[in-house]
N, C-alpha and C positions, 0 to 999 in steps of 0.2 A: 563624526556622527555615530552613536551607539546604535549596537544592533535593533535595540527594542524600538528607535526611531525610525529606522529603516525600514523594518517590517511595518509598524503602523503606516509609514510613508507609501511604501508599496502596495498594502493592502486597501487603502482608502483612497489611493490613485484609482486602483482595478473598479473599486467601488462607483467612485466619480463615474469613469469611464462610461460602465455598465447604466448608469443612470440616467447619463448624457445619452447615451444612445437609445437608449429605452425612451428618452423624450421627445429626442427625434423624429424615432419611428411612428411614436403612437402620433404626432402633429403631423406627420407627414400622411399618414393614413387616416386621420381626421378628414385632413383639405382635402384628401383624393372622393373619400366617401363625401363629403361637402359638395363638391363638384358635380359628384355626379346626383346627386339631389336637386342640386338648383339646377341642373340642366335639364332631365325628367320634368321637373314641376314646369319650365319654362317650355318645354314642348308641347307638356299638357293642357297650357293655360292657350299659346299659340294654333292649336288643332283647333279648343271647343270654343276662342274666339271668332276663327275664322269662319267656323261652321254659323255662329251665331250672326256675324255680320254678312252673310250671303244675299241675303233677301235687302238689305237696307244698299248695300253696294252695287244689285241689280235696278233700283229704284234713284240710286246715285242721291240718297238721302245721306250728304253728309254731317247734318246735324243729329241725325238719327246714330248714326257709327260713332261719333264724337262721345254722345252720351253713355253708349255702351261702352266704349273705349275706358272712359272716365271712370264710371262705375268697377271696371277691373282694374284699373290703375291706381286709385286712391285708395285703395285698401293698402299700400307700401311694401308690399312684396316684389314690386317690380322698376328696374332703373329704366327701362327704356320699353315702350309701345308703338312702331311706327306701321301707317299701311300705305301701302304704295299701289299705283294703278299701275297697267299692263307697262307704263312706258317707262316706269322708276320712279317717277317723282311722288315725294310724299305727300301726299293729300291730310294726311292727320298723323300727330305726333307729339307723345307725352315725354318726360325725360327727367331725372331727378340727380345732382351733383352725386358723386362718390365720395361721403364722409359719413363719419361715426363719432360722436364723443366718447363714448365711453373706451374705443380702442387708441392706443397710442399709435402715431403714424409710423412711427420704426417699425412694429407688431407688422402692420399690414406690408409695409414694403420688404420687411424680413421672409413674410409669409404669403405671397400675394395667391390671389384666386382669379384665373382664369375666366374670361366672360362667358357666362352661361347663359345662349342664347339659344330661342326656337322661333321655326318657321311653318306659317302654312300658308296653303293658296286657298284665295276667297272665290269660291264658283258658283255657277248656278246650273244644276246639271252638267251640259259638255263646254258651259261657256267658262272661260277664265275672267275674274272679274278685275284682280289685284292680290298684294301677298302682305302678309301680316307677319313683323317680326317682336318678338317680345324675347326681352333680356331683363332675367331674374335679378334683384338686387341683392349683393354680398353683405348688407351690412348685418343682419342676423347672423349669416355665418360667421362673420369675422367676430360677434360678440360671442357666439358659441365656442369658436377656437380661441378667441382670448380667456374665456371663463377655465375653459381645460387649461389650458396654458397655466394660469396661475394655480388651478389645484394639482396640479404637476408640479411645477417648483415648489408648493409649500410640502409635499409627498416626499421631493425630493430632498428637502432641506432638514425637513425630519429625521426620513431615513438615513441620510449622511452623520446627523449628530448620534441617533440611537446607534448605528453602527461604530461609527469612533469611538464612544461611551464604552460597549460589547466589547470592541475589539481590543479596545485598552487596557481591560480589565482580564481579558483572555490572553492577551501577550504577555503581560506581566505575570498571570499565574504561570504562564508554560515557559518563561524565561525566568522564573526563579531558581531554579535548581543553579543556572549559570549564576546568577548572583552569589548562591551562596558558595558557588566555588571561588568565585572573586572574593569574598570574604575570608574562603579556607587557605589563597594565596596571601591575603593580608594577615592574617593570624601566623603562617609559617615565619613571614620576615618579623612578627614581634615575638617570634619563639615560641609560638603555640601552636599545637598538632588537634585540631578537631574534625571527629569523622561526621560526614554527613548524613543523616540519618531519618528519614527513611529515605529509600531509593525513589528518583521520580518516575513516573508510568511511561511516559515516552523512551522507547529503546535508545533512540539516537544519546539523548539524554543522560538514562541510565547510564548508559557504556560510559559516558565522559566522565560522569561522577564516581563510578564504580573507579574509574581509573586515578581519579583526583584522589579518592579514600587512599589506593593502594599505596600511591606515592607517598602520602602524609604519613600513612605506617612507616612505609620505610626511612623517610626522613626524619622520625621521631626516632626510631630504631636507632639508626644511625649516629643520630647525636647523641644520644645517651650513650652510644658503645663509647663514643670519643670521649664523654664527660666520666665515664667508669675507668677508661683507659688514663686520663690524667690524674684521676684521683690515686691510683694503683701505682703510679708513676712518681706521683706526688710523695707518696707515702714510702716506697723504695728509696727514695733519693732521701728523706729528708726525719722520717719516722724510726725509733727504735723497735723492730720487730716482738720483744720481748714485752719492752713497758710500755710501747705506746708514744714516749716520750719524744723531743727531737735528738737526733743522733750527734755524733760531735762535729760531722759536717755541717749539719745543720746549726748546729750552736754557734760557732765559730764564724760562719757567713752571716748570720742574725748580730752576734754580739760585736761584730766588726762593724755592721752598718749602723749599730744604736751608736759607735763611736763618729757619725756624721758631725760636720761642725756646727752646721745648722741646724739638725734635731737632737743633737745628744743633750741628755740630761745635765742638769748641774754637778751631779753628785751620783755615785753607786756603790753596791757591794756585790762583789763578785767572789764566790765561795767553791769551793772543791772538796767533794765529801769521797771517802772511800769507806766502805761498809762492811769489809771485811773479804777476805780471800776466794773469789768465787770458784777458782779452781780447786780449791781444799774442800769445798763444800759439794760441788759435782762428784767430787770422789768418795767423799761420803755417805753423802743421802742420795744422792744421784740428780740428773738435770734436770728434773722438774721439781723437786726440790728447791734446787737453786734459784729457776726461774721464780718460783711462786715467792720466794724473800727478795728478788728486785722489784716484783711487780707490788707487794705490800709496802716496799720504800717508796715507788712511785706515787702511790695510790695516798699515803699519808700526807707528802709533803704537799701533792698537789691539793689535798685538802684546806690544808692548814695555811696554803700559800693564799690560793685564788682570792680570798674574802680581802685580806689586808690588802695585799701586793698584786692587782689588778692587772700589770704590765711585766710580771716577772717572767724570767726566761730560765726552765728548767730541762737538764738534757743528762741521758746515760752517757758517758763516752767510753767505755771499755769495763771488761767485768765488773765488778760491784763499785767502778768509781761514776760519782754523777759531779756535776755541774752546776750551779745556778748564780745567775744574774739579777740582781735587782735595780731598777734607775732608780733617782730621787728620793735617795733615803738621806739621813744625817747619819753622823757620828753615832750617837746614841743606839740609833735605832738595829745600826748595822751590828752593833756588839749585843744589842738585843734577841736580833736574828738568828747568829751563829750560836748561841747558846739553847734556842728554843731549836733548829736543827737539829741538832748536836743530842739534846733531850728526845726527841721525836724518834729517833733513828734508834738510840741506845733502848727504847724502852717497845721496842718491838720485838714480838717471842720469836724464839731460835728454836727448832726442834734437835739441834743437835747437843753434842755433851756439852762443848766447849762454846763459851759466847765469842762471837767475833769483835776484832777488835776495831773499835769506831774512830775515824778522825777525821774532823773537821779544820779547813786551813781558809780563813776569812780575811779578804783585803779590802778595807774600805777605800774608795778612789774619791776624794774631794771636789776632784775637778777632773770629767771624764776630755780625754784626749786623745786622738788615732795614733800618734806618735811612738805611745809608751808602749812596751810589750805585758799588759795586765797577766796574761796568762802565765807565763815567767814567775811574774811576782808573788802569783796567787798558788803555783808548784812550789816557790820557795816556801811559802805560809805554811801548806801542807806537809812538807819535808820537817817544817819547826815542829806541829804538832806530833809528828809520829818520833823525834827526837828521843822520848824517854822511854818507848818500847810499849807504852800503853795507850788506851784509848784515852784520845784528849781532844783540845780543839786550840788553836793558836789564831789570834786576832792581830792584824798590820796595817797601819795605815800609810797610805802610797808617801803621802808629801807631810809631814807635822805640821812644818810653818802654812799650810793653806787653812785657813779658817771656813768651816762650814756653818750654813747657817741653819739655823733648828726652826722647826715648823710653825714654830711662832712667829718668827722674823719674816718666815715665806707669806705666810700666810697676812702681817701688816703689810709687806710690801706690794702684794698681790692689790690688796683690797685699797690703797692708795692709788694707785696706778687706773683702776676702775674709776675710783671716783675725780681722777683728775684727767679720764681719758690721758691717760701718757703712753701711747703705744705708736710706733712708727713702723713705717712699712716700706720690706726690700721687695724686689720683685725678680723671679728668676724665669727665663722664656722657657717657654714649653715649645718644640718644634714637632713638624710633622712632614714626611717625605710624601712629594707627589712627584713621580715620573723622576724620581732618582735629585729634586732639588729640593733644598728646606724649605719652609715656609711656616711664619709662626701661627701660631694655634690660638695661644693666649701668653699673657705674664700672670705664673702663679705667686699668690701671695705668699709673702714671708713676715709673718707680725714678731715683732720685740716688741719686748718691754723696756721703758728706759725710767729711771727713778734716781733721784739725785746724781744725775749724771753716769751712772751706769748702764749699760745697756745688755741685756739680757735676752738670748734667745729663745725661739719656742721650746727645745726642748730643754729648756734650763726652768721655766716657769710653768710648762703647761701642765707637766706631771703634777704639780703641788697644786693647780690649780683646779686640776681632777680628784685631787683630794680634798679639796675645801668646797668642792660643789660651786665653782666660780666660773665653769666655762660659757655658759646660758650668757653670762653678762658680758664677759671677754666679746663672744661673738658678734654680739648685738651691738658692739662700739665699734669693732672692725666693719662690720657688713653697713652700718648707715655711713661711715666714713669713706668708704670707698664709693660707695652707688652715688653718695653726692659727687665727687671728684670725677666722677665717669660724665657727669655731664656736659663736662667741659674738654673730656680725654676721649680720644679715637679707639684704644686698644680694648680688647677682650681681658678678661682678670679670671683667674679660678682665686674661688675660694675655700679655703679648708673650713669645714665645721666637724665639732665632735659628736660623736652618738647620746653624750648628755644634753645637748643643744636641740638636736632634733625630736630626745624623745620631751621636753620640756613644750607644751602648751604655749607658754606664751610667749617664749622664743619662736616657734611657727606661726601664732599669729601675728607677730611684729614682723618677721619676714615676709608673707604675705600680704602686708600693708603695705610695706615697702615696695614690694614688686606691682603692686596695684596701683601706686601712685610715679612708679617709673616704667611704664610701660613700653619706650622707648629704646631704656637700657637694659631691661629683663634678659633680651636675647643674646645679650653680651657677656653674660654672665656664665659660669659654671661653679657648681658646687661641689666640691669632693669630700668624700667618705671614707674612712676607713674599713676596707675588704672584711675586716674579720666582725664588724658589726653587724654582717647578713645572722650572725651563729646565734645571737642573744636577741637581736632587735630587727627581725626579720620586717613585722609589720611596721615598724616605725618608720623604717629606710621606704618602704613603700610609698605608704601615705605621703614622706617627706617627697618621693619622685613624682608621684600624680600632681602633687601641688605645684612644684616648680614647672613640671609641663605645661601645665595650663598657662604660663606665661614665655612659654618657649626659651626659658632658660634649661641648661644642660647638667648634666650627672655624671660624675668620675668617681672610681674607686681607685684607692692608691693602695700601698702597699697588698698587692694580690698575690696571691701564691703561698704564704702564711698556713693557711688553714686550707685542707682539700677538702672541707664540704661546702668552702664558695664556689664549686665550678658548677654547681647543681643550680646556682638561684641566676646565672647568666641565662637561661633559657627563656624567662619572664619576667625580669627586671629590667625596665627602660633605660639602660645604661648606653651612655655616648662615648665615653672613653674608659681606657683601662689602662693603668699603671702597673707593671710586674714590680715587684718589693726588689731592691736594690741589690738584696744577700745574692739574688739569682745571678746578677749581671758582673760581679767581681769575678768570676773565674770562666766567663760565656766561651771565651775564646779558645781556650782548653779543655773543658772538663764535655765529654761526649754527651755524659746523660743531661745534665742540664740544658745543652743544647736540642737533644731530643724533646725532652720537656716544652722548653721555650716554643719549638717549633707546633707541637701539638697545641699547645696553649693559642698561639695564632691560629690555630687551622678553627678551635672555637669560637675564637674572637670573630673571624671572617665571617664563620656561620651565620652569627650573631648580628650582625651589620655593626660591630662596636670597633672604634679605633683604638688598637693597643698599641701602647707604647713602654720605654723603659724607665725606671730610675735609676738614680746612680751612674750616669753614665760620666766615667775619671778619664779614659783613653782613647785617643783613635780607633786603636787595635776591639775593643769593646764596641764601639759604634758601628764600624766595619761589619764585626761581627752577626750583632744582631741585625742590622741590615738586610746581610745572606738570611737570616731566619726567617724573614719576612715583618720583623716590626716596622711601624707605619710611623714613629714618631720616639721622641724622647727630652730627657730632660736631666741636668748633670754640668757638672763643674767644666767638663768640656767644652760642652755644649754651650754654657753659659752660667758665670757666678750671678749669685744674687746680688743687686744693687737698687739702691735709691732711685735710680733714673728709669723711666720706661722705656721697654725697648716697642718700636711700633713696627709694627711688618706691614 
């Protein structure tokens, strides 16, 4: 029972007790007063009648006495009048029954009036002639008591209702600060930190609210400190301090993760860029000039790549050496990209007397695979570019027998697949640890395209579909196919949605219609978005999350940790699951910095009530290391490979 109801019940019980006591005391006092009046009335009548009957009694004129007694009795105020002689014999008696039509019998039994009688001697001088007894009739008294009782009951009811209403408003007003404290606590669970102002006037409540406000400020400060610490740690681990690009460690890890069999793009280009001798620059012009030169290279490359190649990966390895990886690119585009990068770096202004020698080694990879050491091949291409001793570039194709599809061919293939709905699904289990035991959270859907009996993984066709703005159409097909299947299948599924889809109003409207028509299925769905989408489509992500939450569907973010700005959104975004990017997992059992970063991220996720998981768990050692760091679940080839069969938890 709530405090509000308990206070209301206690106060109303007290009021009812007081009103009931007042009613009983009032009726008791009225009864005593009425009894006294009736007794006095009876005695006065007996005295008066005794004096009046003295002459008739002396003359033994019974008729006269009866007439006199009848005259008094017929007025209706008496229940009984009796005249007795000296021997006690009743000579004259008039009596009425005790009843009244207006007063209930139960009331007279509950509030009985004692018999109110009076007596007087009938005498003539010193001679006693008889005795007269008069008993007042209580009928009128009962009527007065009954009327008073009804008035008290109405007053009782009106007072009770009025007190209940006023008390309800008063208690609600008094307890409002406590409800605000409850809302504050709920807001903290949602990663919000409101301050209650103004403070209540009641001292005890003011102290409680003040303490709660102080706690909110401390929790907010701790959360912000934790987020800032993680962002700084992320930058130290993965970012080059001079250019702001990825460092070599981050590039190698993300490049290796990009070669994952399930998510690898169909093709890609790997470029190594050597933009001069940094040591010589620092000696001639100073370290500041060298840093400015590196920053200008990073700036112009970033500006030229981000529009045309949104999924590029650029890093500074060491000195004036840079590495660039662009997935989902064809053979001709890779050659154009090499020449473009070479020209951009060549055109940079240089403050020194001698121009720096620029070299670009480009490696075109028709088919990405984790088994090949592409970095070694790219190094060989860079060495070939340097072989002539002058600035230059060298382009190399990994396997000349491998034919790459052109952009037009990819566009045609994907459009055919959309028209024919030629998509098949594989399912990879995602596990959660509960008291050391694995339990299935959901099956993540891996979409594959099948055209002309050739199967293409998502990593192969999705980048091209992104380029041709076909992702919303593909995601719509995937959702409709999966939801219709879930009506007969018991497990939960996780569906990946692209940022292009959630920014498409028609797609979002279609999805909401699907959820409305499948209310029983919606709570079994988890929609997964790329974490980096928060940096450029925050409002779309929030609107999407709000919409699916209305139907009890869940939200997951994957590839988390690639960008440092992602941490700040955890405070206010209603995320259920968070998946750490696989490039943090590769060396988690040996890299102390990565372990500290993951442990800090686990602390932030736990404070936000988010289940944190790991992507790309490939070995038992990785899994055990992640468990030791507090990771609550994960997925990967060691935990379960994608399969056409559903795994039932």
